[in-house]
C-alpha positions in Angstrom: 55.4 -167.5 46.7 57.3 -170.7 46.2 60.3 -170.6 43.8 61.4 -173.6 41.8 64.9 -174.6 42.6 67.2 -176.3 40.0 70.6 -177.9 40.4 73.3 -178.5 37.9 75.3 -181.7 38.0 78.3 -182.7 36.0 77.2 -185.5 33.7 79.4 -188.5 34.5 79.1 -190.1 31.1 80.1 -186.9 29.3 82.9 -186.3 31.7 84.3 -189.8 31.2 84.1 -189.2 27.4 86.0 -186.0 27.8 88.8 -187.6 29.9 89.0 -190.5 27.4 89.4 -188.3 24.3 91.8 -185.8 26.1 94.9 -187.9 25.5 95.7 -187.5 29.2 95.8 -190.2 31.8 93.3 -189.8 34.6 96.2 -188.6 36.8 97.4 -186.1 34.2 93.8 -184.8 33.7 93.4 -184.4 37.4 96.6 -182.4 37.7 95.7 -180.2 34.8 92.4 -179.1 36.4 93.7 -179.1 40.0 91.9 -182.1 41.6 92.9 -185.6 42.7 92.8 -188.5 40.4 90.5 -190.2 42.9 88.0 -187.4 42.4 88.3 -187.7 38.7 87.3 -191.4 39.0 84.4 -190.4 41.2 83.2 -187.8 38.6 83.4 -190.5 36.0 81.1 -192.8 38.0 78.5 -190.4 39.5 76.7 -187.3 38.5 78.0 -184.7 41.0 77.6 -181.1 41.8 80.8 -179.2 41.0 82.0 -175.7 41.4 81.7 -173.2 38.6 85.5 -172.9 38.7 86.0 -176.6 38.2 83.4 -176.8 35.4 85.2 -173.9 33.8 88.6 -175.6 34.0 87.2 -178.8 32.5 85.5 -176.9 29.7 88.7 -175.0 28.8 90.8 -178.2 28.8 88.1 -180.1 26.8 87.3 -177.1 24.5 83.6 -177.5 25.1 80.9 -175.4 26.7 80.0 -175.8 30.3 76.4 -176.4 29.4 77.3 -179.4 27.3 78.7 -181.1 30.4 75.8 -180.5 32.8 72.5 -182.1 33.7 70.0 -179.6 35.0 67.4 -181.0 37.4 64.4 -179.2 38.7 63.3 -179.8 42.3 60.1 -181.4 41.0 62.2 -184.0 39.1 63.5 -185.5 42.3 
């Protein structure tokens, strides 16, 4: 029996919007969530897989749900 795999990616456009409206600089935002400012810029450019812990930290800082920041892709979508 074959199971259908899905993956969740952080939506780069939604993340960029979150950073922009946060009133933090990219560097400050990065510091608040415990990542580098370089990685913040990467997440703003590309849809990326992120840890649940990082998604949670972003959602708390942005006061939004984790689900609202993710793109769910099914294996068949690839």
